[in-house]
PyMOL Python script that loads the backbone (N, CA, C, O; Angstrom):
from pymol import cmd

cmd.read_pdbstr("""\
ATOM      1  N   MET A   1    -131.960  98.074 -39.665  1.00  0.00           N
ATOM      2  CA  MET A   1    -130.652  98.354 -39.123  1.00  0.00           C
ATOM      3  C   MET A   1    -130.759  98.738 -37.642  1.00  0.00           C
ATOM      4  O   MET A   1    -129.896  98.392 -36.836  1.00  0.00           O
ATOM      5  N   LYS A   2    -131.845  99.467 -37.298  1.00  0.00           N
ATOM      6  CA  LYS A   2    -132.029  99.876 -35.915  1.00  0.00           C
ATOM      7  C   LYS A   2    -132.264  98.656 -35.018  1.00  0.00           C
ATOM      8  O   LYS A   2    -131.761  98.601 -33.896  1.00  0.00           O
ATOM      9  N   ASN A   3    -133.039  97.670 -35.521  1.00  0.00           N
ATOM     10  CA  ASN A   3    -133.274  96.443 -34.760  1.00  0.00           C
ATOM     11  C   ASN A   3    -131.982  95.668 -34.541  1.00  0.00           C
ATOM     12  O   ASN A   3    -131.765  95.118 -33.461  1.00  0.00           O
ATOM     13  N   LEU A   4    -131.127  95.619 -35.550  1.00  0.00           N
ATOM     14  CA  LEU A   4    -129.857  94.907 -35.443  1.00  0.00           C
ATOM     15  C   LEU A   4    -128.977  95.536 -34.370  1.00  0.00           C
ATOM     16  O   LEU A   4    -128.348  94.825 -33.587  1.00  0.00           O
ATOM     17  N   LYS A   5    -128.929  96.874 -34.331  1.00  0.00           N
ATOM     18  CA  LYS A   5    -128.144  97.571 -33.308  1.00  0.00           C
ATOM     19  C   LYS A   5    -128.708  97.306 -31.916  1.00  0.00           C
ATOM     20  O   LYS A   5    -127.948  97.137 -30.963  1.00  0.00           O
ATOM     21  N   SER A   6    -130.013  97.271 -31.791  1.00  0.00           N
ATOM     22  CA  SER A   6    -130.647  97.000 -30.497  1.00  0.00           C
ATOM     23  C   SER A   6    -130.333  95.590 -30.019  1.00  0.00           C
ATOM     24  O   SER A   6    -130.022  95.378 -28.847  1.00  0.00           O
ATOM     25  N   ILE A   7    -130.417  94.633 -30.928  1.00  0.00           N
ATOM     26  CA  ILE A   7    -130.130  93.238 -30.582  1.00  0.00           C
ATOM     27  C   ILE A   7    -128.667  93.079 -30.183  1.00  0.00           C
ATOM     28  O   ILE A   7    -128.364  92.444 -29.173  1.00  0.00           O
ATOM     29  N   LEU A   8    -127.760  93.651 -30.968  1.00  0.00           N
ATOM     30  CA  LEU A   8    -126.333  93.558 -30.645  1.00  0.00           C
ATOM     31  C   LEU A   8    -126.016  94.253 -29.322  1.00  0.00           C
ATOM     32  O   LEU A   8    -125.202  93.759 -28.542  1.00  0.00           O
ATOM     33  N   GLY A   9    -126.644  95.376 -29.070  1.00  0.00           N
ATOM     34  CA  GLY A   9    -126.449  96.091 -27.804  1.00  0.00           C
ATOM     35  C   GLY A   9    -126.919  95.264 -26.618  1.00  0.00           C
ATOM     36  O   GLY A   9    -126.246  95.208 -25.589  1.00  0.00           O
ATOM     37  N   ALA A  10    -128.074  94.624 -26.760  1.00  0.00           N
ATOM     38  CA  ALA A  10    -128.604  93.781 -25.689  1.00  0.00           C
ATOM     39  C   ALA A  10    -127.695  92.582 -25.439  1.00  0.00           C
ATOM     40  O   ALA A  10    -127.459  92.207 -24.291  1.00  0.00           O
ATOM     41  N   MET A  11    -127.184  91.979 -26.518  1.00  0.00           N
ATOM     42  CA  MET A  11    -126.280  90.831 -26.369  1.00  0.00           C
ATOM     43  C   MET A  11    -124.978  91.249 -25.690  1.00  0.00           C
ATOM     44  O   MET A  11    -124.461  90.516 -24.846  1.00  0.00           O
ATOM     45  N   LEU A  12    -124.448  92.403 -26.043  1.00  0.00           N
ATOM     46  CA  LEU A  12    -123.229  92.908 -25.426  1.00  0.00           C
ATOM     47  C   LEU A  12    -123.448  93.182 -23.942  1.00  0.00           C
ATOM     48  O   LEU A  12    -122.588  92.869 -23.120  1.00  0.00           O
ATOM     49  N   LEU A  13    -124.580  93.757 -23.600  1.00  0.00           N
ATOM     50  CA  LEU A  13    -124.916  94.024 -22.206  1.00  0.00           C
ATOM     51  C   LEU A  13    -125.018  92.723 -21.406  1.00  0.00           C
ATOM     52  O   LEU A  13    -124.495  92.641 -20.295  1.00  0.00           O
ATOM     53  N   MET A  14    -125.684  91.711 -21.957  1.00  0.00           N
ATOM     54  CA  MET A  14    -125.824  90.423 -21.277  1.00  0.00           C
ATOM     55  C   MET A  14    -124.472  89.747 -21.098  1.00  0.00           C
ATOM     56  O   MET A  14    -124.212  89.169 -20.043  1.00  0.00           O
ATOM     57  N   ALA A  15    -123.609  89.807 -22.104  1.00  0.00           N
ATOM     58  CA  ALA A  15    -122.281  89.204 -22.005  1.00  0.00           C
ATOM     59  C   ALA A  15    -121.453  89.899 -20.934  1.00  0.00           C
ATOM     60  O   ALA A  15    -120.749  89.241 -20.168  1.00  0.00           O
ATOM     61  N   THR A  16    -121.532  91.216 -20.876  1.00  0.00           N
ATOM     62  CA  THR A  16    -120.792  91.980 -19.868  1.00  0.00           C
ATOM     63  C   THR A  16    -121.262  91.628 -18.463  1.00  0.00           C
ATOM     64  O   THR A  16    -120.438  91.431 -17.570  1.00  0.00           O
ATOM     65  N   ILE A  17    -122.551  91.549 -18.258  1.00  0.00           N
ATOM     66  CA  ILE A  17    -123.103  91.191 -16.948  1.00  0.00           C
ATOM     67  C   ILE A  17    -122.660  89.785 -16.556  1.00  0.00           C
ATOM     68  O   ILE A  17    -122.300  89.555 -15.402  1.00  0.00           O
ATOM     69  N   SER A  18    -122.679  88.851 -17.488  1.00  0.00           N
ATOM     70  CA  SER A  18    -122.257  87.476 -17.203  1.00  0.00           C
ATOM     71  C   SER A  18    -120.795  87.417 -16.788  1.00  0.00           C
ATOM     72  O   SER A  18    -120.453  86.729 -15.826  1.00  0.00           O
ATOM     73  N   ILE A  19    -119.939  88.120 -17.490  1.00  0.00           N
ATOM     74  CA  ILE A  19    -118.507  88.106 -17.186  1.00  0.00           C
ATOM     75  C   ILE A  19    -118.241  88.720 -15.817  1.00  0.00           C
ATOM     76  O   ILE A  19    -117.464  88.174 -15.034  1.00  0.00           O
ATOM     77  N   VAL A  20    -118.871  89.838 -15.524  1.00  0.00           N
ATOM     78  CA  VAL A  20    -118.659  90.518 -14.244  1.00  0.00           C
ATOM     79  C   VAL A  20    -119.164  89.659 -13.091  1.00  0.00           C
ATOM     80  O   VAL A  20    -118.491  89.561 -12.065  1.00  0.00           O
ATOM     81  N   SER A  21    -120.316  89.043 -13.230  1.00  0.00           N
ATOM     82  CA  SER A  21    -120.870  88.241 -12.139  1.00  0.00           C
ATOM     83  C   SER A  21    -120.055  86.975 -11.907  1.00  0.00           C
ATOM     84  O   SER A  21    -119.971  86.522 -10.766  1.00  0.00           O
ATOM     85  N   CYS A  22    -119.460  86.394 -12.917  1.00  0.00           N
ATOM     86  CA  CYS A  22    -118.638  85.191 -12.753  1.00  0.00           C
ATOM     87  C   CYS A  22    -117.328  85.506 -12.049  1.00  0.00           C
ATOM     88  O   CYS A  22    -116.839  84.682 -11.276  1.00  0.00           O
ATOM     89  N   LYS A  23    -116.756  86.656 -12.289  1.00  0.00           N
ATOM     90  CA  LYS A  23    -115.505  87.029 -11.636  1.00  0.00           C
ATOM     91  C   LYS A  23    -115.686  87.175 -10.136  1.00  0.00           C
ATOM     92  O   LYS A  23    -114.770  86.850  -9.380  1.00  0.00           O
ATOM     93  N   GLU A  24    -116.827  87.650  -9.683  1.00  0.00           N
ATOM     94  CA  GLU A  24    -117.077  87.814  -8.255  1.00  0.00           C
ATOM     95  C   GLU A  24    -117.114  86.468  -7.548  1.00  0.00           C
ATOM     96  O   GLU A  24    -116.645  86.374  -6.414  1.00  0.00           O
ATOM     97  N   ASN A  25    -117.649  85.429  -8.162  1.00  0.00           N
ATOM     98  CA  ASN A  25    -117.752  84.112  -7.547  1.00  0.00           C
ATOM     99  C   ASN A  25    -116.408  83.428  -7.408  1.00  0.00           C
ATOM    100  O   ASN A  25    -116.245  82.608  -6.504  1.00  0.00           O
ATOM    101  N   GLU A  26    -115.436  83.726  -8.260  1.00  0.00           N
ATOM    102  CA  GLU A  26    -114.122  83.100  -8.181  1.00  0.00           C
ATOM    103  C   GLU A  26    -113.439  83.409  -6.865  1.00  0.00           C
ATOM    104  O   GLU A  26    -112.812  82.525  -6.281  1.00  0.00           O
ATOM    105  N   ALA A  27    -113.540  84.626  -6.383  1.00  0.00           N
ATOM    106  CA  ALA A  27    -112.865  85.037  -5.161  1.00  0.00           C
ATOM    107  C   ALA A  27    -113.459  84.357  -3.931  1.00  0.00           C
ATOM    108  O   ALA A  27    -112.757  84.175  -2.937  1.00  0.00           O
ATOM    109  N   GLU A  28    -114.723  83.982  -3.976  1.00  0.00           N
ATOM    110  CA  GLU A  28    -115.386  83.369  -2.838  1.00  0.00           C
ATOM    111  C   GLU A  28    -115.089  81.879  -2.704  1.00  0.00           C
ATOM    112  O   GLU A  28    -115.249  81.324  -1.617  1.00  0.00           O
ATOM    113  N   ALA A  29    -114.668  81.228  -3.757  1.00  0.00           N
ATOM    114  CA  ALA A  29    -114.433  79.785  -3.731  1.00  0.00           C
ATOM    115  C   ALA A  29    -113.168  79.468  -2.939  1.00  0.00           C
ATOM    116  O   ALA A  29    -112.163  80.168  -3.057  1.00  0.00           O
ATOM    117  N   LYS A  30    -113.225  78.396  -2.121  1.00  0.00           N
ATOM    118  CA  LYS A  30    -112.053  77.956  -1.367  1.00  0.00           C
ATOM    119  C   LYS A  30    -111.152  77.127  -2.267  1.00  0.00           C
ATOM    120  O   LYS A  30    -111.636  76.334  -3.075  1.00  0.00           O
ATOM    121  N   PRO A  31    -109.862  77.306  -2.133  1.00  0.00           N
ATOM    122  CA  PRO A  31    -108.953  76.425  -2.875  1.00  0.00           C
ATOM    123  C   PRO A  31    -109.109  74.980  -2.396  1.00  0.00           C
ATOM    124  O   PRO A  31    -109.348  74.747  -1.211  1.00  0.00           O
ATOM    125  N   ALA A  32    -108.980  74.033  -3.279  1.00  0.00           N
ATOM    126  CA  ALA A  32    -109.158  72.620  -2.935  1.00  0.00           C
ATOM    127  C   ALA A  32    -108.143  72.150  -1.910  1.00  0.00           C
ATOM    128  O   ALA A  32    -108.401  71.180  -1.198  1.00  0.00           O
ATOM    129  N   THR A  33    -107.003  72.804  -1.813  1.00  0.00           N
ATOM    130  CA  THR A  33    -105.969  72.374  -0.879  1.00  0.00           C
ATOM    131  C   THR A  33    -106.350  72.620   0.569  1.00  0.00           C
ATOM    132  O   THR A  33    -105.765  72.004   1.460  1.00  0.00           O
ATOM    133  N   GLU A  34    -107.316  73.502   0.840  1.00  0.00           N
ATOM    134  CA  GLU A  34    -107.708  73.807   2.206  1.00  0.00           C
ATOM    135  C   GLU A  34    -108.867  72.946   2.700  1.00  0.00           C
ATOM    136  O   GLU A  34    -109.205  73.008   3.882  1.00  0.00           O
ATOM    137  N   VAL A  35    -109.474  72.161   1.848  1.00  0.00           N
ATOM    138  CA  VAL A  35    -110.681  71.430   2.192  1.00  0.00           C
ATOM    139  C   VAL A  35    -110.385  69.940   2.349  1.00  0.00           C
ATOM    140  O   VAL A  35    -109.626  69.373   1.563  1.00  0.00           O
ATOM    141  N   ASP A  36    -110.975  69.308   3.351  1.00  0.00           N
ATOM    142  CA  ASP A  36    -110.952  67.852   3.529  1.00  0.00           C
ATOM    143  C   ASP A  36    -109.549  67.264   3.635  1.00  0.00           C
ATOM    144  O   ASP A  36    -109.281  66.235   3.015  1.00  0.00           O
ATOM    145  N   GLN A  37    -108.643  67.877   4.399  1.00  0.00           N
ATOM    146  CA  GLN A  37    -107.309  67.317   4.507  1.00  0.00           C
ATOM    147  C   GLN A  37    -106.900  66.963   5.927  1.00  0.00           C
ATOM    148  O   GLN A  37    -105.875  66.304   6.100  1.00  0.00           O
ATOM    149  N   GLY A  38    -107.632  67.358   6.939  1.00  0.00           N
ATOM    150  CA  GLY A  38    -107.257  67.057   8.312  1.00  0.00           C
ATOM    151  C   GLY A  38    -107.613  65.628   8.690  1.00  0.00           C
ATOM    152  O   GLY A  38    -108.262  64.914   7.926  1.00  0.00           O
ATOM    153  N   ASP A  39    -107.169  65.212   9.907  1.00  0.00           N
ATOM    154  CA  ASP A  39    -107.490  63.869  10.402  1.00  0.00           C
ATOM    155  C   ASP A  39    -108.990  63.622  10.438  1.00  0.00           C
ATOM    156  O   ASP A  39    -109.443  62.490  10.272  1.00  0.00           O
ATOM    157  N   GLU A  40    -109.763  64.689  10.657  1.00  0.00           N
ATOM    158  CA  GLU A  40    -111.215  64.540  10.734  1.00  0.00           C
ATOM    159  C   GLU A  40    -111.838  64.143   9.407  1.00  0.00           C
ATOM    160  O   GLU A  40    -113.030  63.843   9.353  1.00  0.00           O
ATOM    161  N   TYR A  41    -111.050  64.135   8.330  1.00  0.00           N
ATOM    162  CA  TYR A  41    -111.535  63.724   7.009  1.00  0.00           C
ATOM    163  C   TYR A  41    -110.791  62.505   6.463  1.00  0.00           C
ATOM    164  O   TYR A  41    -111.363  61.747   5.680  1.00  0.00           O
ATOM    165  N   THR A  42    -109.541  62.299   6.853  1.00  0.00           N
ATOM    166  CA  THR A  42    -108.700  61.307   6.192  1.00  0.00           C
ATOM    167  C   THR A  42    -108.483  60.025   6.980  1.00  0.00           C
ATOM    168  O   THR A  42    -107.896  59.087   6.440  1.00  0.00           O
ATOM    169  N   SER A  43    -108.923  59.938   8.218  1.00  0.00           N
ATOM    170  CA  SER A  43    -108.710  58.742   9.032  1.00  0.00           C
ATOM    171  C   SER A  43    -109.712  57.643   8.678  1.00  0.00           C
ATOM    172  O   SER A  43    -110.692  57.882   7.973  1.00  0.00           O
ATOM    173  N   ALA A  44    -109.445  56.428   9.185  1.00  0.00           N
ATOM    174  CA  ALA A  44    -110.324  55.290   8.915  1.00  0.00           C
ATOM    175  C   ALA A  44    -111.705  55.496   9.541  1.00  0.00           C
ATOM    176  O   ALA A  44    -112.715  55.099   8.961  1.00  0.00           O
ATOM    177  N   TYR A  45    -111.747  56.117  10.727  1.00  0.00           N
ATOM    178  CA  TYR A  45    -113.004  56.423  11.406  1.00  0.00           C
ATOM    179  C   TYR A  45    -113.037  57.923  11.683  1.00  0.00           C
ATOM    180  O   TYR A  45    -112.063  58.489  12.181  1.00  0.00           O
ATOM    181  N   VAL A  46    -114.153  58.562  11.360  1.00  0.00           N
ATOM    182  CA  VAL A  46    -114.266  60.014  11.486  1.00  0.00           C
ATOM    183  C   VAL A  46    -115.531  60.392  12.246  1.00  0.00           C
ATOM    184  O   VAL A  46    -116.500  59.633  12.285  1.00  0.00           O
ATOM    185  N   CYS A  47    -115.505  61.577  12.849  1.00  0.00           N
ATOM    186  CA  CYS A  47    -116.683  62.108  13.534  1.00  0.00           C
ATOM    187  C   CYS A  47    -117.676  62.596  12.480  1.00  0.00           C
ATOM    188  O   CYS A  47    -117.269  63.245  11.517  1.00  0.00           O
ATOM    189  N   PRO A  48    -118.962  62.302  12.636  1.00  0.00           N
ATOM    190  CA  PRO A  48    -119.959  62.787  11.679  1.00  0.00           C
ATOM    191  C   PRO A  48    -120.013  64.318  11.616  1.00  0.00           C
ATOM    192  O   PRO A  48    -120.452  64.880  10.613  1.00  0.00           O
ATOM    193  N   MET A  49    -119.566  64.994  12.686  1.00  0.00           N
ATOM    194  CA  MET A  49    -119.556  66.456  12.722  1.00  0.00           C
ATOM    195  C   MET A  49    -118.219  67.027  12.246  1.00  0.00           C
ATOM    196  O   MET A  49    -118.061  68.246  12.187  1.00  0.00           O
ATOM    197  N   HIS A  50    -117.257  66.168  11.906  1.00  0.00           N
ATOM    198  CA  HIS A  50    -115.923  66.561  11.444  1.00  0.00           C
ATOM    199  C   HIS A  50    -115.241  67.523  12.414  1.00  0.00           C
ATOM    200  O   HIS A  50    -114.657  68.524  11.999  1.00  0.00           O
ATOM    201  N   CYS A  51    -115.318  67.210  13.725  1.00  0.00           N
ATOM    202  CA  CYS A  51    -114.622  68.014  14.729  1.00  0.00           C
ATOM    203  C   CYS A  51    -113.127  67.973  14.432  1.00  0.00           C
ATOM    204  O   CYS A  51    -112.613  66.952  13.974  1.00  0.00           O
ATOM    205  N   LYS A  52    -112.434  69.063  14.686  1.00  0.00           N
ATOM    206  CA  LYS A  52    -111.015  69.174  14.376  1.00  0.00           C
ATOM    207  C   LYS A  52    -110.229  68.073  15.088  1.00  0.00           C
ATOM    208  O   LYS A  52    -110.413  67.841  16.283  1.00  0.00           O
ATOM    209  N   ASP A  53    -109.352  67.398  14.345  1.00  0.00           N
ATOM    210  CA  ASP A  53    -108.473  66.327  14.847  1.00  0.00           C
ATOM    211  C   ASP A  53    -109.238  65.189  15.519  1.00  0.00           C
ATOM    212  O   ASP A  53    -108.745  64.605  16.484  1.00  0.00           O
ATOM    213  N   SER A  54    -110.430  64.867  15.027  1.00  0.00           N
ATOM    214  CA  SER A  54    -111.247  63.829  15.657  1.00  0.00           C
ATOM    215  C   SER A  54    -111.106  62.464  14.999  1.00  0.00           C
ATOM    216  O   SER A  54    -111.731  61.509  15.461  1.00  0.00           O
ATOM    217  N   GLY A  55    -110.318  62.331  13.947  1.00  0.00           N
ATOM    218  CA  GLY A  55    -110.191  61.060  13.247  1.00  0.00           C
ATOM    219  C   GLY A  55    -109.405  60.034  14.040  1.00  0.00           C
ATOM    220  O   GLY A  55    -108.598  60.383  14.901  1.00  0.00           O
ATOM    221  N   SER A  56    -109.649  58.752  13.739  1.00  0.00           N
ATOM    222  CA  SER A  56    -108.966  57.660  14.429  1.00  0.00           C
ATOM    223  C   SER A  56    -108.848  56.461  13.497  1.00  0.00           C
ATOM    224  O   SER A  56    -109.614  56.324  12.543  1.00  0.00           O
ATOM    225  N   ASP A  57    -107.878  55.593  13.784  1.00  0.00           N
ATOM    226  CA  ASP A  57    -107.744  54.351  13.031  1.00  0.00           C
ATOM    227  C   ASP A  57    -108.605  53.243  13.627  1.00  0.00           C
ATOM    228  O   ASP A  57    -108.719  52.165  13.044  1.00  0.00           O
ATOM    229  N   LYS A  58    -109.213  53.503  14.790  1.00  0.00           N
ATOM    230  CA  LYS A  58    -110.039  52.506  15.470  1.00  0.00           C
ATOM    231  C   LYS A  58    -111.413  53.092  15.761  1.00  0.00           C
ATOM    232  O   LYS A  58    -111.582  54.311  15.818  1.00  0.00           O
ATOM    233  N   GLU A  59    -112.401  52.204  15.946  1.00  0.00           N
ATOM    234  CA  GLU A  59    -113.739  52.652  16.330  1.00  0.00           C
ATOM    235  C   GLU A  59    -113.666  53.298  17.707  1.00  0.00           C
ATOM    236  O   GLU A  59    -112.785  52.977  18.504  1.00  0.00           O
ATOM    237  N   GLY A  60    -114.588  54.203  17.984  1.00  0.00           N
ATOM    238  CA  GLY A  60    -114.624  54.862  19.283  1.00  0.00           C
ATOM    239  C   GLY A  60    -115.540  56.061  19.247  1.00  0.00           C
ATOM    240  O   GLY A  60    -116.473  56.124  18.447  1.00  0.00           O
ATOM    241  N   THR A  61    -115.261  57.026  20.133  1.00  0.00           N
ATOM    242  CA  THR A  61    -116.059  58.244  20.185  1.00  0.00           C
ATOM    243  C   THR A  61    -115.168  59.460  19.970  1.00  0.00           C
ATOM    244  O   THR A  61    -113.959  59.415  20.201  1.00  0.00           O
ATOM    245  N   CYS A  62    -115.779  60.528  19.531  1.00  0.00           N
ATOM    246  CA  CYS A  62    -115.078  61.787  19.288  1.00  0.00           C
ATOM    247  C   CYS A  62    -114.718  62.419  20.629  1.00  0.00           C
ATOM    248  O   CYS A  62    -115.569  62.530  21.511  1.00  0.00           O
ATOM    249  N   ASP A  63    -113.468  62.833  20.785  1.00  0.00           N
ATOM    250  CA  ASP A  63    -113.030  63.482  22.018  1.00  0.00           C
ATOM    251  C   ASP A  63    -113.680  64.851  22.204  1.00  0.00           C
ATOM    252  O   ASP A  63    -113.838  65.311  23.334  1.00  0.00           O
ATOM    253  N   SER A  64    -114.053  65.497  21.121  1.00  0.00           N
ATOM    254  CA  SER A  64    -114.618  66.848  21.204  1.00  0.00           C
ATOM    255  C   SER A  64    -116.108  66.856  21.525  1.00  0.00           C
ATOM    256  O   SER A  64    -116.549  67.593  22.407  1.00  0.00           O
ATOM    257  N   CYS A  65    -116.892  66.036  20.810  1.00  0.00           N
ATOM    258  CA  CYS A  65    -118.350  66.106  20.977  1.00  0.00           C
ATOM    259  C   CYS A  65    -118.970  64.830  21.543  1.00  0.00           C
ATOM    260  O   CYS A  65    -120.144  64.833  21.914  1.00  0.00           O
ATOM    261  N   GLY A  66    -118.206  63.741  21.617  1.00  0.00           N
ATOM    262  CA  GLY A  66    -118.713  62.505  22.197  1.00  0.00           C
ATOM    263  C   GLY A  66    -119.518  61.625  21.256  1.00  0.00           C
ATOM    264  O   GLY A  66    -119.993  60.568  21.670  1.00  0.00           O
ATOM    265  N   MET A  67    -119.685  62.026  20.005  1.00  0.00           N
ATOM    266  CA  MET A  67    -120.435  61.211  19.049  1.00  0.00           C
ATOM    267  C   MET A  67    -119.623  59.977  18.659  1.00  0.00           C
ATOM    268  O   MET A  67    -118.393  59.997  18.701  1.00  0.00           O
ATOM    269  N   THR A  68    -120.311  58.915  18.281  1.00  0.00           N
ATOM    270  CA  THR A  68    -119.658  57.692  17.830  1.00  0.00           C
ATOM    271  C   THR A  68    -119.017  57.928  16.472  1.00  0.00           C
ATOM    272  O   THR A  68    -119.660  58.439  15.555  1.00  0.00           O
ATOM    273  N   LEU A  69    -117.746  57.554  16.345  1.00  0.00           N
ATOM    274  CA  LEU A  69    -117.046  57.704  15.073  1.00  0.00           C
ATOM    275  C   LEU A  69    -117.638  56.736  14.059  1.00  0.00           C
ATOM    276  O   LEU A  69    -118.020  55.619  14.408  1.00  0.00           O
ATOM    277  N   ILE A  70    -117.712  57.161  12.815  1.00  0.00           N
ATOM    278  CA  ILE A  70    -118.241  56.315  11.749  1.00  0.00           C
ATOM    279  C   ILE A  70    -117.127  55.951  10.781  1.00  0.00           C
ATOM    280  O   ILE A  70    -116.137  56.672  10.661  1.00  0.00           O
ATOM    281  N   LYS A  71    -117.294  54.823  10.089  1.00  0.00           N
ATOM    282  CA  LYS A  71    -116.292  54.373   9.128  1.00  0.00           C
ATOM    283  C   LYS A  71    -116.230  55.347   7.957  1.00  0.00           C
ATOM    284  O   LYS A  71    -117.258  55.725   7.396  1.00  0.00           O
ATOM    285  N   ASN A  72    -115.019  55.747   7.596  1.00  0.00           N
ATOM    286  CA  ASN A  72    -114.800  56.650   6.469  1.00  0.00           C
ATOM    287  C   ASN A  72    -114.721  55.811   5.203  1.00  0.00           C
ATOM    288  O   ASN A  72    -113.736  55.106   4.983  1.00  0.00           O
ATOM    289  N   GLU A  73    -115.753  55.884   4.372  1.00  0.00           N
ATOM    290  CA  GLU A  73    -115.820  55.080   3.150  1.00  0.00           C
ATOM    291  C   GLU A  73    -114.744  55.462   2.144  1.00  0.00           C
ATOM    292  O   GLU A  73    -114.408  54.660   1.272  1.00  0.00           O
ATOM    293  N   GLU A  74    -114.195  56.673   2.247  1.00  0.00           N
ATOM    294  CA  GLU A  74    -113.186  57.136   1.294  1.00  0.00           C
ATOM    295  C   GLU A  74    -111.762  56.931   1.800  1.00  0.00           C
ATOM    296  O   GLU A  74    -110.810  57.354   1.144  1.00  0.00           O
ATOM    297  N   HIS A  75    -111.602  56.287   2.957  1.00  0.00           N
ATOM    298  CA  HIS A  75    -110.276  56.108   3.550  1.00  0.00           C
ATOM    299  C   HIS A  75    -109.424  55.144   2.729  1.00  0.00           C
ATOM    300  O   HIS A  75    -109.885  54.078   2.323  1.00  0.00           O
ATOM    301  N   THR A  76    -108.183  55.534   2.494  1.00  0.00           N
ATOM    302  CA  THR A  76    -107.212  54.659   1.848  1.00  0.00           C
ATOM    303  C   THR A  76    -105.960  54.622   2.703  1.00  0.00           C
ATOM    304  O   THR A  76    -105.621  55.611   3.353  1.00  0.00           O
ATOM    305  N   ALA A  77    -105.277  53.499   2.707  1.00  0.00           N
ATOM    306  CA  ALA A  77    -104.014  53.359   3.427  1.00  0.00           C
ATOM    307  C   ALA A  77    -103.003  52.762   2.472  1.00  0.00           C
ATOM    308  O   ALA A  77    -103.218  51.682   1.921  1.00  0.00           O
ATOM    309  N   ASN A  78    -101.914  53.455   2.277  1.00  0.00           N
ATOM    310  CA  ASN A  78    -100.864  53.006   1.358  1.00  0.00           C
ATOM    311  C   ASN A  78    -101.411  52.747  -0.045  1.00  0.00           C
ATOM    312  O   ASN A  78    -100.970  51.825  -0.731  1.00  0.00           O
ATOM    313  N   GLY A  79    -102.373  53.566  -0.462  1.00  0.00           N
ATOM    314  CA  GLY A  79    -102.894  53.479  -1.819  1.00  0.00           C
ATOM    315  C   GLY A  79    -103.972  52.440  -2.048  1.00  0.00           C
ATOM    316  O   GLY A  79    -104.403  52.254  -3.186  1.00  0.00           O
ATOM    317  N   HIS A  80    -104.426  51.754  -1.003  1.00  0.00           N
ATOM    318  CA  HIS A  80    -105.503  50.781  -1.189  1.00  0.00           C
ATOM    319  C   HIS A  80    -106.539  50.946  -0.080  1.00  0.00           C
ATOM    320  O   HIS A  80    -106.248  51.519   0.970  1.00  0.00           O
ATOM    321  N   THR A  81    -107.749  50.439  -0.319  1.00  0.00           N
ATOM    322  CA  THR A  81    -108.820  50.573   0.662  1.00  0.00           C
ATOM    323  C   THR A  81    -108.904  49.322   1.513  1.00  0.00           C
ATOM    324  O   THR A  81    -108.446  48.250   1.119  1.00  0.00           O
ATOM    325  N   HIS A  82    -109.501  49.479   2.694  1.00  0.00           N
ATOM    326  CA  HIS A  82    -109.720  48.353   3.597  1.00  0.00           C
ATOM    327  C   HIS A  82    -111.207  48.091   3.704  1.00  0.00           C
ATOM    328  O   HIS A  82    -111.993  49.034   3.789  1.00  0.00           O
ATOM    329  N   GLU A  83    -111.605  46.840   3.702  1.00  0.00           N
ATOM    330  CA  GLU A  83    -113.026  46.508   3.811  1.00  0.00           C
ATOM    331  C   GLU A  83    -113.293  45.739   5.072  1.00  0.00           C
ATOM    332  O   GLU A  83    -114.436  45.369   5.340  1.00  0.00           O
TER     333      GLU A  83
END
""", "prot")
cmd.dss("prot")
cmd.show_as("cartoon", "prot")
cmd.util.cbc("prot")
cmd.orient("prot")
């Protein structure tokens, strides 16, 4: 009976630690609505450094850092992709 109480106590302690540690991580996570929504993520051509407002519909260079814009493989226009 003493072993059973020890085992149950250890399991309860582990469950409590797991629950408490998971709650702390929730507050640190960014909401999905704040991530990857600016022109630097959604345009046809984007800066590899994702400089703010650096996206373009044409090839060129980033106005902020001067890097060559790269094709955004995830870009869609009017619900379809361009190749």
